N, C-alpha and C positions, 0 to 999 in steps of 0.2 A: 488522503490524511491533508487537509488543507495549511497553506504555510503558516498561518499566523493563527491558528487552533490547534494545539495538541492532540486534542481529539476528534479531528477532522482529518482526513487524506487533501492530499495537493488539491489546488484550485483552482479556476478556470474558466475562458470560453473561446472561443475561436471571433474572432471579430476581424473588422475592417482594417485594410493594411496600416500599419503605424509607420506613419513617416516618422524618420532619422532623418536631423537637418545635414548632421556627418557624412550621411550615409555608411556611416561603420555601427557596429555592435557588440558588445563582449561576448565573451563564448556563456556566460549565465543568462543573459537574454536570448542568445538564440539557442541555448538549450528549452529555455523557458516555451519558448513557442515552437518549439517541437513539441516539447509535452503538452499543451492546447493542442494542437492537433491531431497528434497520437488521439487524446484522449476525444474530439469530437469527429474527428474525419475517417478514424481508424489507422491501422498498421499499413495495408495495403495500398491506400492514396498516399501514406507519407511520401513527401522526396521533397529536396534540398531544394530544389524553385519556388515550393509551397514557403517553406520556412521562411527563406529569402526574403518572399513575398510580404509575409506575417511579420518579418522583422523592420520592415520597408530598407532594405540593403538590396544589392546586389549578389547573386550565385557568389560571384569573383570572391566577395568578401567573406561571402559565408566559410568557402574553400577554403581560405585562411587559414580558419579556425580548424574545422574540418574536410580534411579532402575527398570525403566521402561518407555515404548514407549509412555504410557500416560503424565509421566512428561516432558519427553523430547517434547513433542509437548508442553505441556501449555509456555515451558520456549521459544519454538520458538517463536509461536504466539506471545507471550508478547511482545516480543523483538521486532520487527516487529513492532509493533503497539507503542511501547515507541519509537521507532527509530522515527518515523513519527508525532510524538508529540514532541520529542524534535527538528526534522528540521522545524516543521512549525511554532514554536516558535522563530525560527533565519528568518525568511523570512518577508522581507518587499518592499511591494508597495510602488512607488511613490507616497507621498504625492499630488503633483501638480496635477497629474492626473486629465482628467476630467471626470464624472465618468462612461460615456461609453470605455473611456479610457481603466479605470481602471476594469472594467467590460470584457471586452476583455482581457486584460493578465490575470487576476484572471481565466477568462473559458480556454482560451489557452493553459497555464500553468496546469492545472487540465488535460484538456485533452489529450496535447502532454504527461504528464506522464503515463496516465492512459493506451495507445497503445503502451508506448515502449515494446517490446517483452517481456524484463526481469519482468517490473511492469505485465503485463497481465498473464504470464505464473505463476507468485506467488502467486497471486488475488484468480486464478481459486483455487490452489490449498487451499487456504487458506480459501474458501466460501466450499470447501468439506470437510475440516475439520471442518469447523462449523456446518455443518449437522452431523457431527459423533462424536464428543464431545461436551458435554454442556459448557465445559469452553470455548470451540473454538465460540459457537452460543456467549455467554454472552460477549466475550473481543469483538469479531466485532461489537457488539451494539454498547459498552462502544466508540470503536474507531470512530463509524457513529456519535454519539454524540459529540464527541470530535470534530470532523470535521465540524460538520451543526453550534458546538458554534463557532469556529474559522472562519468561513465563516460570519456567523450571526453578530460578534466583525468585520472585516474590512467592511462590505457592512454598518455598522452605523457609519462608520467615514466619507462612503461615500455619504450616503445619511440619515440624520441626522433626518431630518423631516418626516421618515416613522415608522410605530408601528411596535414591536417587531416580531407580527403576520407575518408581511409583509415581511421583514426580513428574519424568519424561514422558510418560505414557499419558497420563492427563493432559502434559501441555501441547502432547500431541494430537490429542480430542481435540481441546479447545481451539488448534489452530486449526483442525481440518472445518469444525465447525465453521468458523468462520469466513475461512475459505469458501468453503459449500454455499455459506448465506448467499454469496457475490451471484452467482450462478441461480441461488433458488427464489432470495427474497427482495433482490434489488429491483424486479419486474413486479408493476404493478398489478397483478392480477387476485380475483378472488382466491384461495382459500379453506382448508378448513381448521389449520392450523397456521396460525402468523409466527414471527420471529420471538416474540414473547414466549408462548408455548415452549416453543422448540429452548428458550433460553431457559426456563425454569426446568424443562427435564434433565437439559445438560448440568444445572446445578447438582441435582438429587446427585446423578449419576459420576460427578467427579468426587463428590464429597464419597460416596460409597467407594471410590476403587483409592480415594486416601485415606480412609476409615480406618 
């Protein structure tokens, strides 16, 4: 999700070393640089040295804020997920929409975001982080819980006569579709079905679940 656009995820690209006249960087600048490197170079090549170089600072300055890579990774993961939670809270869908049109807008928004090249690159690496760090796994699970909670709350407004169980099942289905799209549709290959085809099927399936 791009930071300046609530319909996108985090953005950025790894570029040449950015000079810093004071040889210092804030925690936020360090985390942002680490996120760029994670997305472009991958988790297994991420190091405090590379992050320091990207910030134009010494490793000593970086370790003043983050004594080790694990703490930097924890701050990175927390920052990404906190940004999502804040941006979800700002999103408003038109209350005058029919339930079907609302679902179409919601599912298309989630899938479009999921297949964004910057999004898929970031989340593929976050899944790797979750595999190697207990903190990452716990935070990822919390992220999914808050995401489904957000979807459930929105569904309740458009489908008020459904049960909480129905809405939860629909929310997890939508979330699974979104996350699965990262792995399947973010790569530019020719396929007999595309993202929009899957989205149309999903809308019908959710309407059936909530009917």
